[in-house]
C-alpha positions as CSV (number, residue, x, y, z in Angstrom):
1,M,67.0,80.1,85.1
2,S,71.1,79.3,84.8
3,L,73.2,78.3,87.7
4,G,76.0,78.1,85.7
5,N,79.4,80.8,86.1
6,N,78.2,83.3,84.0
7,S,76.1,84.6,86.5
8,P,77.1,89.0,86.2
9,Q,78.1,88.6,90.1
10,S,80.6,86.0,89.2
11,R,82.5,88.0,86.6
12,P,84.8,90.9,87.5
13,D,84.1,94.4,86.0
14,P,86.7,95.1,83.3
15,E,86.9,98.7,84.6
16,V,88.0,97.6,87.5
17,P,91.7,96.3,88.3
18,P,92.5,93.4,90.4
19,T,93.3,94.3,94.0
20,D,96.5,93.0,95.9
21,M,95.0,91.6,98.9
22,R,98.1,91.2,100.9
23,K,99.3,94.6,100.1
24,M,95.7,95.4,101.8
25,A,96.0,93.4,104.9
26,L,99.4,95.3,105.3
27,A,97.9,98.4,105.1
28,G,95.0,97.0,107.9
29,V,98.1,96.4,110.0
30,L,100.0,99.2,109.8
31,L,96.7,100.8,110.6
32,A,95.9,99.1,113.7
33,I,99.7,99.0,115.5
34,P,98.8,102.8,116.5
35,I,95.1,101.6,117.8
36,V,96.6,98.7,119.9
37,V,99.4,100.6,121.2
38,L,97.9,103.2,122.5
39,L,95.3,101.7,124.3
40,W,97.6,99.6,126.1
41,V,98.0,102.0,128.4
42,P,100.3,100.0,131.4
43,H,102.9,99.2,129.1
44,Y,103.4,103.4,128.6
45,A,102.7,104.8,132.3
46,K,105.5,105.2,134.1
47,V,107.5,108.3,134.8
48,E,110.8,107.0,133.9
49,P,112.6,107.3,131.3
50,T,112.3,111.0,130.6
51,L,113.5,112.9,128.2
52,F,114.7,116.8,127.9
53,G,112.2,116.3,131.7
54,F,109.3,115.0,130.5
55,P,108.0,111.7,132.0
56,F,107.9,108.7,129.7
57,F,104.2,108.8,129.4
58,F,104.1,112.2,127.9
59,W,106.9,112.0,125.5
60,Y,105.9,108.4,124.5
61,Q,102.3,109.4,123.3
62,F,103.6,112.2,121.4
63,L,106.1,110.1,119.6
64,W,103.5,108.6,118.7
65,V,101.8,111.6,116.3
66,F,104.9,111.2,114.2
67,L,104.9,107.3,114.4
68,C,100.9,106.9,113.3
69,S,101.5,109.7,110.8
70,A,104.2,107.8,108.8
71,M,101.9,104.3,109.2
72,T,98.5,106.4,107.7
73,Y,101.0,107.9,104.7
74,A,102.4,104.0,104.5
75,A,99.1,102.4,104.4
76,F,97.7,105.2,101.6
77,R,100.6,104.6,99.9
78,L,100.0,100.7,99.9
79,T,96.4,100.9,99.1
80,L,97.3,103.1,96.0
81,S,99.7,100.5,94.5
82,A,97.3,97.3,95.9
83,R,94.8,99.3,93.1
84,G,96.8,99.3,90.5
85,K,96.8,101.4,87.5
86,T,93.1,102.7,86.2
87,S,92.3,105.0,82.9
88,H,90.4,107.3,85.0
89,K,91.6,110.2,87.6
90,A,90.4,110.2,91.1
91,G,87.0,111.7,91.6
92,E,86.3,111.2,87.7
93,D,82.8,109.7,86.9
94,R,83.6,106.3,85.1
């Protein structure tokens, strides 16, 4: 029985590229921002200012539809770049 560092679990898989954890953390923050902001209802539960006659409560949430989409796409791109380059395509068996 060996207790050294050469156990199979301590060695990284040679086919799996290293993951940039800072980019993954940033992607997580980008995904968490819309959740936190939209769950904080007292922040936007008001009528003024209006936009084209719509109360702030409604147009603010509608604005977050687009902001959330942009943040989700940015998080997706960050996740792809954090994983690095691989020699296989997505969905392909290794």
